[in-house]
N, C-alpha and C positions, 0 to 999 in steps of 0.2 A: 666408588665406581656410582653410586646413585648420585652422589653430590656432583659430580662432571655431568651426567645427564642431566641433573636440574639445571645447570648453568647453561648449558646448551640450548635446553627448552626456553630457558628466560630471555635468552638473546634471539631465538629463531623463530618461538613460535607464532609470532605477529605475521611473519611472511605467509603462513598457510591461511590464517583468517583472512587477510588482504584478498585473498582469492574467493573467499566464500560467496561472495554476491554472485559470483559467475554460476556456483554450484546451485543455486537455490532451486532450478527446475529439477532437480534430483528426486524432489518429492513424487514426482510421477511413477517412480520406481518403487512398487509397492509390494509387501511380502511380510510374511510371518515368523515371528521368532517364538518357536513353540505356539502357544495360543494369542500371543501377543501381537497385534497387527503395528507395523512399523513401515516406515520410509527409509529410502538410501539417504536422503538429507537428515532424517534424525539420527540415524547412524553416524554420518558426518558431524553434527552437532555433539552427539554424546563423546566421539573420541577427542573433539576439542576440548570439552568440559573435562574429560579425564586427564589431558596432557596439561591444561591450564590448573586442576590441582595438585597433580605432580610437580609441576613448576613454582607454584606459588603458595598453595596451602591455603588454610583457612583465613590465613591473613591476606591473601590476595583477592579472595572473595570480598572479605570486609572492607578492603581498600577500595574495591571496584564499585561496591555498595555505596560507600560514602562519597565518592566522587561524584555519584547522580547528583547530588546537590538538591535541587527544588524538586525534583523528579522523583526523590525517594519516597514520599509519603503516597501521593497520586498512584505510582506504580505499585505500591505495596496493597493501598486500598483496591485498585484493578485485581491486582491478582487473588486477594480473598473473596472479591464479590464474584468474580467469575468461577472461582473454586467452588462457592457454595451452591452457584448454579448448575454447575456439573454435578451436583449431590441431589438437587431437587429434579434434575430432568427426568423426564419419562423412562430413559434408559440410561442409569447413573454410570453404568460402565462405559457406553460409547460416551458420555457427556466427559468423564475422567479423562478418556482418550484425547478428545477435541481440547480440552483445558490443557493438557501436556502439550500439543502440538500448535496450539494457538496462543497459549499464554506464557506456559512455564519455560517450555525451550527458549521462545523470544527473549524473554526478561532474561533468563540466565545469559543468553548471548549476550545482552545488551550491558550486564556487569562487566563481562569478560571483555568486550570491545571497549567499554570506557575504559577498562584498566590498561590495555593494551595499546590504545591509539590515543595516548595524549599528544604523543610527538607531532607537529605538522607534516613531517615528511613520511612518517607512517600514513597518517591520515590521507596524504595524496595517492598512496599505492590502494586504500580502500577506496577512493573516490574513483580511480581510474580503473579497477576491478567491477563498479556499480555501473560506470558508463559502458564499459565493455559488455556487460550484459545487454544493454538497450541495444548495442548496435546489433550484438548476435539475433536478438529477438527480431529487429527491423527486418535484417538480411533474409531470415528465415521465413518470416511473413511475406515479404516482397516476393520471394520466390514461389511461395504458395500460391499466392493473389495471381502471380501472371501464369502460371503453368497449372493450377488446380492439382499439383501433387502433394498428396499428404493431408488435404484437408478432409475430416470425417465428415459424414452427411448429418445434417441436411444442408450444410453450407458449401458442399463441392458442388455447386452448379455452375452454370455457362458464366464466362466472366461480366456479359451482359446482363445476366438474370438474378442479379444479386450474390454473386460470390463474396465469401468472408475469409480471411485468412486466419488461422488458430494459432500458428507458431506450433510447438509443440504440444499444446495443451488441447483438452476435449471440445472447448467452446472459444469464439472468438473474443469474447469478452476479456477472458483471463488475459490474453496478449495485452490489451490496453490497459487493463487493472495493473498490470505489474509495471509497464513501462511509464504511464502518465506522471506519476508523482516523481520519478528519477529525471523524466524530461524538464519538468517544472524546478526543480533544484537545479539543474544544469542551465537553464536559461537564467536563473537568478544569479549566477556566477559570472555569466556572460554580460549581464548589466552592469556589474561591479568590476570586470575586468575583458572589456571589449575586445581584446587581442587573444582572449582564450579561445581558440578555434573549436577546439575538442568539445566546450560546453556548450556551442552552437551546434555541432555537430549532433551530440547527443540530442539536444532539443527536436531538431529535424527528423531523428530517427524516433524519438517517441511518437512525434506527430504524424511520421508515415505508417508507425505501427497501429495506431488509432484509426487512420484512414484504411487502411488494407484489410482491419479486423470489421471496419466500417461502424466503429462504435462511436455515435454522435456526442455521448455524454463525454468521453475522454477528449475527442476533438475539440469539444466546446469548452471544457475545463482549460486544456491547455491554451488555447486562443485566449479566453479570459484573463485568466493570470497572467500572460504574457504582455497582453495590453495594458493591464494595471501595473506591472512593473514598469513598464515603458513610462505610463504615466507619473509613476512615484519617481523616476532618475530623471534630473532635470535636463541631462545631456540627450535623452530620448523622447524628451515629452512631445515634441512636435509629431516624431514618427508615430507614438500612441495615438495622438489626436488624429492623424491621418488615416490610421487604420479603423478608427472609429467612423470617419467620414465617409471612408470606403465603402464601411458596411451599410451604414444609413443610406447613402446613396444606392447601393445594389438594390437593397431590399425596397424603395421608392421605384426605382426603375425596372425592377424584373418582378412581375406579378407571381410567376411560377415559383420562384424562389421564395418570395415573400409568404405564399400560402404553404410551402412546405415547412417553412421554418415555425409558422405559425401553429400549424398541425403539431408538430413536435412540442413546443414551449407549452402550449394550452393541454396536452394530453389526449389529443383528439386522433392520433395515428393508433394503429392497433397495440404497438407495443405500450402506448401511452396508457390505453384504456385499461390494459391487462394489469397495469401497476396502481392505477387509483381502484379497481376492485380491490387488489390484493392489499393495499394499503387499509382500505375501509373494513377489510374481513381482520386485518391484524389489531386494529383500532379496537374492534369490540371482543376481541380476545382479551385486549391488553385492558379494558375496562372491567373484565371480570378478575384478573392477574395482574393488578398495576404494581404489586411490588416485586414478584416472582418473575414474571413474564413466561416465557415456555420452557426456559432452563437451556443450558448448552446441546445443542443438536437437536431439541424438542420441538422447532416450530412446526416440521409437516405433522406432527401427531397431534400437538394441542390444537392449531388452526384448524383441524379437518372440522369438527362440529359446527363450524363458524362459515365454512366454506360454501358460499352457495351459487356459486358460478361453475357449474358441474363440465361447462365443455371446456375449460382450462385447466391445467393441472396444478398442483400445488408445489410451489417451488420451495427451495431450502431454507431461504431467508425471505423476508419481505422486501427487499431490494431498496431501502431508505436508509442512509447512516444512523439516525436517529432510532426507528424501529427495528433496525437490526440488532443494536447492542441493548436496546431495552427489553427486546424478545427473547435475546439470548442470554443476558447475563443480569436481567432484572433492573429495576429501577439504580438500585445503588452503583450496580456495574455501569451503566450508562454514564451516571454522575461521575462517576470514577475516569472514565474515558473522556470524558468530557474535560474533566479538570487535567488532564494529561495534554489535552490539545491546547487549553488555555495558558497552560503553565510553558509550552512550546513556543507560543506567542508572546508571551510574554518575558520569557529568556531572550527571546531573539530581540526584542526591541529595547531590552536592557543592554545588551551585547553591541547591537547596532550593527551598520553596515552590511555585510554579506551576510551575517547571523539573521537579520531582521529581514532582508529581502528572501533568505532561504526559507526561513521558517512559515513566510508569510505565503511563497509559494506553493511549498508541500500541503500544508493545511489547507489552504485555498483550493488545489485539485482533489484533495480527500474530499473535501466538502462539497464542492461543486459536482463533481462524479459523484459521488456517495449521495446526492439527492434522489439518484435512479439506480444505484447499482452497490455491490457489497465491496468494498476498498480495503477490507481487513481480514474477515473470515476464511483464509486459505493459508495453508503453510507457507507458500513464497511471501506471500503479501504482509502476512505478520512479522517475518524475519526481516522485511525489507523496510517496513516501517521502523523499527528500531535501528536498523542501519543509518536510516536518512535522518533520525534523530540526533544520532552520532554525529553524522557528518554536518549538520546546521548548527547547533547551539550547545551540546554539551562540553564543556569546558572549552570551547572556542576562544574564549578571552585569553587563551594561550598564544593563540596565533597572531602574526603582525597582521593589524587590520587594514583593510583595503578599501579605497571609496569613501 
């Protein structure tokens, strides 16, 4: 009986996994199992891990890890460094809980997906589910933006007074942070296969999400990466040049827009000044703790003695890709994560074609948006980071190359 059940699991488990991207917002459903805080997303992941083990046993986990190829060592170092950071955090229990949600579970999922989605046909279903997530988030955000329904304070103001959509999330940037990397990946697929309308639709939906959330960082990242991809693709190069010219002419001819853009890029706006103050305080803290940082979840506590701007709150993270990882996981954790990103680009370049554009697009958005925000340390973002890694470069050389 068990062998029959195991055979069915081996044949059909990937179907459930293919729909996982649509379910990542389930982390918003939070509860406790006894004293242990958890989320619906963690329960879903746990069920998949149990089913995968029943289907493939230790051999399946070993095979999935083997297929990670060039990512095995940097991912392992990232796991160990972040685990150590959880232990030296001010609250080790909280740190271990964050490590479980942001590192352990996403990495275990990476191994499972690597094992289950070697086949291009299966990968296509995973991709479609990822696209559907963006369509749903964009529709939700647009409805909120037009009606004001379901937007929490303080973003639930009048349409002309700065209303910002949040989707199912508690703050606007969460909507843009989730959808922007997927939109960039979709655009990378579009430039390699211009007839792929679903990819272009997904990019448009991601850009719409950034606009209704009024996330300048996400919108800028998407436009910048899309322009770069157009310039790199010979058949679209003139369009890319045209977009740059339109932008330059618009800035030259419209002083109001030019002034607003300059205020943002020079960090003279209120949000920009807040970030500069936050970065200065973070660097002061890191000068005293260069190796360990604050530890996972420890930033608000550890940076408090350096907080000289009492008129602003202490944020959960310093809102800078480099400072986020340095503070949360220490210097070794930062190096390991950068190693993963570099390996992502190197593997994309080695495979060429769609893999290269996809790797460039996703890491480009993460870097640009990460200049001013936190594109990883959240349950859904951590999971989708590794889903996009699967879709872009891991074993993509088994797929027919296009473009």
